[in-house]
Wavefront OBJ file of the C-alpha trace (Angstrom):
o trace
v 13.234 13.866 -48.888
v 16.176 15.595 -47.116
v 17.044 14.684 -43.672
v 16.649 18.179 -42.475
v 12.793 18.181 -43.145
v 12.388 14.699 -42.013
v 13.948 15.236 -38.620
v 11.138 17.697 -37.306
v 8.448 15.248 -38.430
v 9.904 12.529 -36.451
v 10.435 14.786 -33.450
v 6.686 15.753 -33.677
v 5.599 12.142 -34.059
v 7.685 11.125 -31.024
v 6.181 14.054 -29.021
v 2.699 13.063 -29.821
v 3.521 9.482 -28.934
v 4.888 10.392 -25.496
v 1.819 12.626 -24.736
v -0.486 9.663 -25.637
v 1.446 7.351 -23.307
v 1.303 9.639 -20.577
v -2.572 10.414 -20.984
v -3.243 6.658 -21.005
v -1.210 6.154 -17.869
v -3.187 8.880 -15.989
v -6.442 7.689 -17.262
v -5.882 4.236 -15.873
v -4.600 5.670 -12.521
v -7.655 7.860 -12.199
v -10.243 4.952 -13.015
v -8.957 2.757 -10.252
v -11.236 2.516 -7.024
v -9.213 3.078 -3.887
v -10.188 1.285 -0.790
v -8.964 1.885 2.733
v -8.897 -1.283 4.878
v -7.182 -1.806 8.296
v -6.257 -5.067 10.183
v -6.154 -5.262 13.980
v -6.706 -7.894 16.471
v -7.249 -10.585 13.657
v -10.109 -8.450 12.121
v -10.409 -6.501 8.852
v -12.103 -3.080 9.252
v -14.487 -2.881 7.631
v -14.987 -6.618 7.135
v -16.874 -6.024 3.815
v -15.763 -3.605 1.158
v -17.372 -2.857 -2.172
v -16.212 -1.478 -5.589
v -17.657 -1.207 -8.889
v -17.473 -3.735 -11.658
v -15.005 -3.700 -14.320
v -12.752 -1.105 -12.639
v -9.143 -1.793 -11.257
v -9.168 -1.795 -7.611
v -6.407 -0.409 -5.169
v -6.665 -1.541 -1.572
v -4.668 0.237 0.923
v -4.097 -1.895 3.834
v -2.862 -0.771 7.169
v -1.660 -3.546 9.442
v -2.241 -2.089 12.788
v -0.958 -5.286 14.755
v 2.663 -5.860 15.741
v 2.875 -9.145 14.088
v 2.818 -9.622 10.115
v -0.206 -10.724 8.342
v -0.803 -12.307 5.004
v -3.790 -10.875 2.995
v -4.882 -13.554 0.615
v -7.923 -14.131 -1.760
v -7.776 -17.185 -3.955
v -10.650 -15.867 -6.210
v -9.061 -12.467 -6.559
v -5.750 -14.286 -6.939
v -3.928 -12.008 -4.581
v -1.302 -12.721 -1.757
v 0.732 -10.349 0.036
v 2.615 -10.478 3.346
v 2.356 -7.164 5.312
v 4.687 -6.706 8.087
v 3.382 -5.563 11.493
v 2.738 -1.912 12.023
v 2.978 -1.042 8.374
v 1.201 -0.272 5.221
v 0.641 -2.117 1.930
v -0.903 -1.483 -1.414
v -2.744 -4.383 -3.106
v -3.548 -3.962 -6.635
v -6.588 -5.901 -7.914
v -7.568 -6.411 -11.507
v -10.915 -5.214 -12.634
v -13.619 -7.924 -11.391
v -17.159 -8.934 -12.609
v -19.943 -8.467 -10.232
v -19.692 -10.827 -7.481
v -18.537 -11.512 -3.835
v -14.883 -12.341 -3.204
v -13.704 -13.659 0.055
v -10.272 -12.678 1.394
v -8.575 -13.526 4.776
v -5.372 -13.493 6.725
v -3.652 -16.609 5.979
v -1.938 -16.669 9.420
v -5.466 -16.563 11.065
v -7.695 -17.922 8.261
v -10.538 -19.191 10.572
v -11.304 -15.968 12.314
v -9.720 -13.045 10.018
v -11.981 -13.102 7.153
v -13.521 -10.329 4.845
v -15.238 -9.930 1.479
v -15.124 -7.641 -1.356
v -18.532 -7.056 -2.982
v -18.191 -6.078 -6.820
v -21.420 -4.529 -7.971
l 1 2 3 4 5 6 7 8 9 10 11 12 13 14 15 16 17 18 19 20 21 22 23 24 25 26 27 28 29 30 31 32 33 34 35 36 37 38 39 40 41 42 43 44 45 46 47 48 49 50 51 52 53 54 55 56 57 58 59 60 61 62 63 64 65 66 67 68 69 70 71 72 73 74 75 76 77 78 79 80 81 82 83 84 85 86 87 88 89 90 91 92 93 94 95 96 97 98 99 100 101 102 103 104 105 106 107 108 109 110 111 112 113 114 115 116 117 118
């Protein structure tokens, strides 16, 4: 097959592949559940959040305190330091139904919350 006839086919294949990759990325981003969470005076607000099962979760955390805090969950396998008076995005993999505890590692005894996956 002459090169001049092969090139348009390769170009078309590359275009289809790029569109497929872009569509997959968009579908994944749209399927994530976004949850707003704030932290102030060693408390999470709300203290309990929920999300559907088998769906990626994005937690948008606002640390309203002047000091840094560390969002941690052993069951969710997440750990992230959030500077004082700043925002952070915490990506959580899709989970099975259940209750997943999280806390501020710097104030573990009082700063606690839970993610309930239904």
